[in-house]
C-alpha positions as CSV (number, residue, x, y, z in Angstrom):
1,M,-45.7,21.5,31.2
2,N,-45.4,19.9,34.7
3,D,-46.1,22.4,37.5
4,G,-43.9,20.6,39.8
5,R,-47.0,19.5,41.7
6,P,-48.0,15.8,42.3
7,H,-51.3,14.9,40.2
8,R,-51.4,11.4,41.7
9,N,-52.2,11.1,45.6
10,C,-49.9,8.5,46.4
11,E,-47.2,9.4,48.8
12,A,-44.8,8.4,51.4
13,R,-45.1,10.5,54.4
14,I,-41.9,10.8,56.5
15,D,-41.8,11.7,60.2
16,L,-38.1,13.3,60.6
17,D,-39.1,13.9,64.5
18,A,-39.8,10.0,64.7
19,I,-36.3,9.4,63.3
20,R,-34.5,11.7,65.5
21,A,-36.5,9.9,68.3
22,N,-35.3,6.6,67.3
23,Y,-31.7,7.5,67.0
24,A,-32.1,8.9,70.5
25,L,-33.3,5.5,71.7
26,A,-30.6,3.8,70.2
27,C,-28.0,6.1,72.1
28,R,-30.0,5.5,75.4
29,L,-29.7,1.7,74.8
30,A,-26.0,2.0,74.4
31,P,-24.8,5.0,76.6
32,R,-21.2,4.2,76.5
33,S,-20.9,3.8,72.6
34,R,-21.0,6.4,70.0
35,S,-23.6,5.7,67.2
36,L,-23.4,6.1,63.7
37,A,-26.8,6.8,61.4
38,V,-26.9,4.2,58.7
39,V,-28.4,6.1,55.6
40,K,-27.6,3.7,53.0
41,A,-30.2,2.7,50.4
42,D,-31.5,6.2,50.3
43,A,-31.9,6.1,54.1
44,Y,-33.8,2.9,53.6
45,G,-36.3,4.6,51.3
46,H,-36.9,7.7,53.3
47,G,-34.7,10.1,51.5
48,A,-30.9,10.1,52.8
49,A,-30.2,13.7,52.2
50,D,-33.5,14.9,54.3
51,V,-32.8,12.3,57.0
52,A,-29.2,13.3,57.3
53,H,-29.9,16.9,57.8
54,A,-32.5,16.2,60.3
55,L,-29.9,14.2,62.3
56,R,-26.8,15.9,61.3
57,E,-26.7,17.8,64.9
58,A,-27.2,14.8,66.9
59,V,-24.9,12.2,65.0
60,P,-21.1,11.9,65.3
61,A,-21.2,10.2,61.6
62,F,-23.0,8.5,59.1
63,A,-22.6,5.4,57.4
64,V,-23.8,4.4,53.6
65,G,-23.1,1.3,51.3
66,I,-21.1,2.6,48.4
67,L,-19.1,5.6,47.3
68,D,-21.8,7.1,45.1
69,E,-24.3,7.5,48.1
70,A,-21.6,9.2,50.0
71,L,-21.0,11.7,47.3
72,Q,-24.8,12.2,47.1
73,L,-24.5,13.3,50.9
74,R,-21.7,15.7,50.2
75,D,-23.8,17.0,47.1
76,A,-26.6,17.8,49.6
77,G,-24.5,19.8,52.0
78,I,-23.7,17.0,54.5
79,T,-20.0,17.8,55.9
80,E,-20.2,15.3,58.7
81,P,-17.9,12.0,58.3
82,V,-19.2,9.3,56.1
83,L,-18.3,5.7,56.6
84,I,-18.4,3.8,53.3
85,L,-19.4,0.1,54.7
86,E,-18.4,-1.6,51.3
87,G,-15.1,0.5,51.1
88,V,-13.9,1.3,47.7
89,N,-11.9,-0.6,45.0
90,G,-9.2,0.9,43.0
91,A,-6.9,4.0,43.0
92,A,-9.4,6.5,41.6
93,S,-12.0,5.6,43.8
94,L,-9.6,5.7,46.7
95,R,-8.2,9.0,45.7
96,C,-11.9,10.4,45.5
97,A,-12.8,9.0,48.7
98,A,-9.8,10.8,50.4
99,E,-10.5,14.0,48.8
100,H,-14.0,14.0,50.5
101,G,-12.8,13.0,53.9
102,F,-14.9,9.7,53.7
103,W,-14.1,6.8,56.1
104,L,-13.5,3.5,54.6
105,V,-14.1,-0.1,55.5
106,V,-11.3,-2.2,54.3
107,H,-12.6,-5.9,53.9
108,D,-9.7,-7.8,51.8
109,E,-6.3,-7.8,51.0
110,R,-6.7,-5.9,47.4
111,Q,-8.2,-3.0,49.5
112,L,-5.3,-3.2,51.9
113,D,-2.8,-3.1,48.9
114,D,-4.5,-0.3,47.2
115,L,-4.4,1.9,50.4
116,E,-0.7,1.1,50.9
117,A,0.1,1.9,47.3
118,T,-2.1,4.9,46.3
119,P,-0.7,8.3,46.9
120,L,-3.4,10.4,48.6
121,A,-4.0,14.1,49.4
122,A,-4.7,13.0,52.9
123,P,-5.0,10.1,55.1
124,V,-8.2,8.5,55.7
125,S,-9.9,6.8,58.7
126,V,-10.0,3.1,58.4
127,W,-12.3,0.5,59.7
128,L,-11.1,-3.2,59.3
129,K,-13.9,-5.5,58.9
130,I,-13.2,-9.0,60.3
131,D,-15.4,-12.2,59.2
132,T,-16.4,-13.8,62.3
133,G,-19.2,-15.7,60.9
134,M,-21.2,-13.9,58.2
135,H,-19.0,-15.0,55.5
136,R,-20.0,-12.3,53.1
137,L,-17.2,-9.5,53.5
138,G,-14.3,-9.4,55.9
139,L,-10.6,-10.8,56.5
140,A,-10.6,-14.3,57.9
141,P,-9.9,-13.8,61.9
142,E,-6.3,-15.2,61.8
143,L,-5.4,-12.4,59.3
144,A,-6.9,-9.6,61.5
145,R,-3.9,-9.0,63.8
146,T,-1.4,-8.5,60.8
147,A,-3.6,-6.4,58.9
148,L,-4.4,-3.9,61.9
149,D,-0.8,-3.7,62.5
150,R,-0.2,-3.0,58.9
151,L,-2.8,-0.5,59.0
152,A,-1.4,1.0,62.2
153,R,1.8,1.6,60.4
154,M,0.4,2.9,57.2
155,P,0.9,6.6,56.5
156,N,-2.5,6.6,54.7
157,C,-4.4,5.5,57.5
158,D,-5.6,8.4,59.9
159,G,-5.3,7.4,63.4
160,A,-5.8,4.1,64.8
161,P,-7.9,1.6,62.8
162,V,-11.5,0.8,64.1
163,A,-12.0,-3.1,64.2
164,C,-15.5,-4.2,63.0
165,T,-17.7,-7.1,62.2
166,H,-21.2,-7.7,61.2
167,L,-23.6,-10.0,63.1
168,A,-25.4,-12.5,60.8
169,T,-28.3,-13.6,63.4
170,S,-28.9,-10.4,65.4
171,D,-32.5,-10.6,64.3
172,V,-33.2,-13.6,66.8
173,P,-32.8,-12.2,70.2
174,G,-30.9,-14.9,72.4
175,N,-29.6,-16.7,69.3
176,P,-26.3,-18.5,70.5
177,A,-24.6,-17.6,67.2
178,V,-24.1,-14.2,68.3
179,K,-22.3,-15.1,71.4
180,R,-19.9,-17.2,69.0
181,Q,-19.6,-14.2,66.7
182,V,-18.4,-11.9,69.8
183,D,-16.0,-14.3,71.3
184,R,-14.3,-14.9,67.9
185,F,-14.0,-11.1,67.5
186,D,-12.7,-10.6,70.9
187,R,-10.3,-13.3,70.4
188,C,-9.1,-11.5,67.3
189,V,-8.4,-8.1,69.0
190,A,-7.4,-9.4,72.5
191,G,-4.5,-7.1,73.5
192,I,-4.7,-4.7,70.6
193,D,-5.6,-1.2,71.5
194,V,-8.1,-0.4,68.9
195,P,-11.9,1.1,68.9
196,A,-14.2,-1.8,68.2
197,S,-17.8,-1.8,66.3
198,I,-20.2,-5.0,66.5
199,A,-23.7,-3.9,67.0
200,N,-26.3,-3.3,64.1
201,S,-29.9,-2.7,65.0
202,G,-30.7,-5.8,66.3
203,G,-27.4,-6.0,68.4
204,V,-28.3,-2.2,69.9
205,L,-31.8,-3.6,70.9
206,A,-31.3,-6.9,72.2
207,F,-27.6,-7.9,72.5
208,P,-25.7,-5.4,74.9
209,E,-22.5,-7.4,74.9
210,T,-22.4,-6.2,71.1
211,H,-22.3,-2.5,72.4
212,R,-18.6,-1.3,71.8
213,D,-16.9,2.0,71.1
214,W,-19.1,2.5,67.7
215,N,-22.5,1.0,67.1
216,R,-24.2,1.0,63.6
217,P,-28.0,1.3,64.1
218,G,-30.0,1.3,60.6
219,Y,-33.4,-0.4,60.5
220,M,-34.4,0.6,63.9
221,L,-33.9,4.4,63.1
222,Y,-37.0,4.1,60.8
223,G,-38.9,2.8,63.4
224,C,-39.0,-0.7,62.3
225,L,-38.1,-4.0,64.5
226,P,-35.6,-6.3,63.1
227,F,-37.3,-9.2,65.0
228,E,-40.2,-11.3,64.2
229,H,-41.8,-10.5,67.7
230,E,-41.9,-7.5,69.8
231,H,-39.0,-6.7,72.2
232,P,-39.1,-4.8,75.5
233,S,-36.3,-2.6,74.3
234,A,-38.0,-1.5,71.3
235,Q,-41.1,-0.2,72.6
236,G,-40.3,3.4,72.2
237,L,-39.6,3.1,68.4
238,R,-41.7,5.4,66.1
239,P,-42.3,4.5,62.5
240,A,-41.2,7.2,60.3
241,M,-42.9,6.1,56.8
242,T,-46.6,6.0,56.2
243,L,-47.2,5.0,52.7
244,V,-50.6,6.0,51.4
245,S,-53.0,6.3,48.4
246,E,-56.6,6.7,47.6
247,I,-59.5,5.0,46.2
248,I,-60.1,5.7,42.5
249,A,-62.9,3.4,41.6
250,I,-65.5,1.2,43.6
251,R,-67.5,-1.6,42.2
252,D,-70.0,-4.2,43.2
253,V,-69.0,-7.7,42.3
254,H,-71.2,-10.9,42.1
255,A,-70.6,-14.1,43.7
256,G,-68.3,-15.9,41.3
257,D,-66.9,-13.0,39.7
258,S,-63.1,-12.5,39.4
259,V,-60.8,-9.5,39.9
260,G,-57.5,-8.4,38.5
261,Y,-54.8,-10.4,36.2
262,G,-55.2,-14.1,36.2
263,Q,-58.5,-14.1,37.9
264,R,-56.7,-15.1,41.1
265,W,-59.1,-13.7,43.6
266,T,-63.0,-14.9,43.0
267,A,-65.7,-13.8,45.2
268,S,-67.4,-16.2,47.0
269,E,-70.3,-13.9,47.6
270,P,-71.3,-10.4,46.7
271,A,-68.4,-7.9,47.5
272,R,-67.5,-4.4,47.2
273,I,-64.0,-3.8,45.6
274,A,-62.3,-0.7,45.8
275,T,-59.3,0.3,43.3
276,V,-56.5,2.1,44.7
277,A,-53.8,4.3,42.8
278,I,-50.4,2.3,43.9
279,G,-48.8,-0.7,42.2
280,Y,-45.5,-2.4,41.8
281,A,-44.2,0.4,39.7
282,D,-44.5,2.5,43.2
283,G,-42.9,-0.4,45.2
284,Y,-46.0,-2.1,46.3
285,P,-45.0,-5.8,46.2
286,R,-46.3,-7.5,43.2
287,H,-45.9,-10.9,44.8
288,A,-48.4,-9.8,47.7
289,P,-51.1,-12.4,48.0
290,D,-54.6,-11.9,48.5
291,G,-55.5,-11.0,52.2
292,T,-52.4,-8.5,52.6
293,P,-53.8,-6.1,54.8
294,T,-54.5,-2.4,54.1
295,R,-56.3,0.2,56.2
296,V,-59.4,2.2,55.1
297,R,-61.6,4.4,57.7
298,G,-59.5,2.6,60.5
299,R,-60.3,-0.9,59.2
300,I,-58.4,-3.6,57.6
301,A,-59.1,-4.1,53.8
302,P,-57.4,-7.3,52.5
303,L,-55.8,-7.1,49.0
304,A,-58.2,-8.8,46.4
305,G,-56.5,-10.1,43.3
306,T,-53.0,-9.5,41.7
307,V,-51.1,-6.5,42.1
308,S,-50.5,-4.6,38.7
309,M,-48.2,-1.8,37.7
310,D,-50.3,1.1,38.8
311,L,-53.0,-0.3,40.8
312,I,-54.1,-2.8,43.4
313,S,-57.9,-3.8,44.4
314,I,-58.9,-4.0,48.1
315,D,-62.0,-5.7,49.6
316,V,-64.1,-3.1,51.4
317,S,-67.1,-5.1,51.7
318,D,-67.2,-4.9,55.6
319,I,-66.2,-1.3,55.9
320,N,-69.1,1.4,56.0
321,G,-69.1,4.4,54.1
322,V,-66.1,3.8,51.7
323,A,-66.1,6.6,49.2
324,L,-64.0,7.9,46.2
325,G,-61.1,9.7,47.5
326,D,-60.7,7.8,50.6
327,E,-57.4,7.4,51.8
328,V,-55.8,4.0,52.0
329,I,-52.7,3.1,54.3
330,L,-50.4,0.7,52.7
331,W,-48.1,0.6,55.8
332,G,-47.5,3.1,58.8
333,P,-47.9,3.5,62.5
334,D,-51.0,1.5,62.7
335,L,-49.9,-1.0,60.0
336,P,-46.4,-1.7,60.6
337,V,-44.4,-2.5,57.4
338,D,-43.1,-5.6,59.0
339,T,-46.5,-6.8,59.3
340,V,-47.3,-6.3,55.4
341,A,-44.0,-7.7,54.6
342,R,-44.6,-11.0,56.6
343,A,-48.0,-11.3,54.6
344,A,-46.3,-10.7,51.5
345,G,-43.6,-13.4,52.3
346,T,-40.5,-10.6,52.2
347,V,-39.0,-8.1,54.9
348,G,-39.8,-4.6,55.8
349,Y,-36.3,-3.9,54.4
350,E,-37.3,-4.7,51.2
351,L,-40.6,-3.0,51.1
352,L,-38.9,0.6,52.3
353,T,-36.2,0.3,49.9
354,S,-38.5,-0.3,46.9
355,V,-40.7,2.6,47.2
356,S,-39.9,4.2,43.8
357,M,-39.0,7.7,42.8
358,R,-42.3,8.5,41.3
359,V,-43.8,8.3,44.8
360,P,-43.3,11.9,46.4
361,R,-41.8,12.0,49.8
362,R,-43.5,14.4,51.9
363,Y,-41.7,15.5,55.3
364,T,-43.0,16.6,58.8
365,G,-40.9,17.3,61.7
366,A,-37.2,18.8,62.0
367,A,-38.9,21.8,60.2
368,E,-36.1,24.2,61.1
369,L,-33.4,21.7,59.5
370,T,-35.4,20.9,56.1
371,A,-37.4,24.4,55.5
372,G,-37.0,25.1,51.8
373,R,-35.7,21.6,51.0
374,A,-37.5,20.1,47.9
375,S,-39.5,16.9,48.4
376,R,-39.4,14.2,45.8
């Protein structure tokens, strides 16, 4: 029988105080805006319910991707407004959203038609998404005025709709495409008295002209930088997740010996190889190449060989005193997830959201808000 305790020393340590501090930074950078806390994709792998409980006293509303995520927050006792960024499709989902008081993004004519035609127990707050250049979701700019007017007259729309758009290139500070999107958005809503929302994390950090009535910080809440290089406004960000495991085997290999599936890594000289209890089933990227950094005893230990389902191998030849049971940091404050992601040819967003359910989350900080809540 499982006694409920983890029996494998691989875990994601989540610093809730860091998330609260990062949210406070987002608010300081845009003091005339209200900032949603984006907790979609299980709060970018950090645990949406626990993160929401830690933030709920500070935030005016949360944002998720889909209806199921919003319902999970309600099931966890979150009563604050929740914006569903993809909106909902169909009368049944619309009625469910209205019943729970969710805010809805409307991004196409079908959703407008559903909202107009479906009897609801109560009207819903609506955000109209305008496609200013992302070309993913949103009404064409030339349709925005008609849609906003239609929403303003719709009994199922609670109050003035929020006009919003999403930035395609805010991960590159100074990118002129951001200004083009902002200008296109401003032309769409010129002379219309509605609240507006443009900024995501990149906008909050590097594009003050995108700060409007509402901002939507997400990635930065978890202490991560959406840019390739450091940015002055991000100096106060605190990484919230530390992914750790431990060394479960150590062996000395000879020059010419290979390690792991496919014998991808071969020792050019005698080496000491440590086996670590984490693999792609835990969310560590299978495509990570040799040399991807980990940290052991405060030193970098590079990946050596192909990532397998449950295990990785690292080269600890240059680190003195390595022993069985030593902690291995896969990413955290001293090894940014974005650094690991670049080495692995991906982005930190993917690594964080890929940490699997078999990795327990261990929470610190905001203790008075999370006391008694079960870790996963």
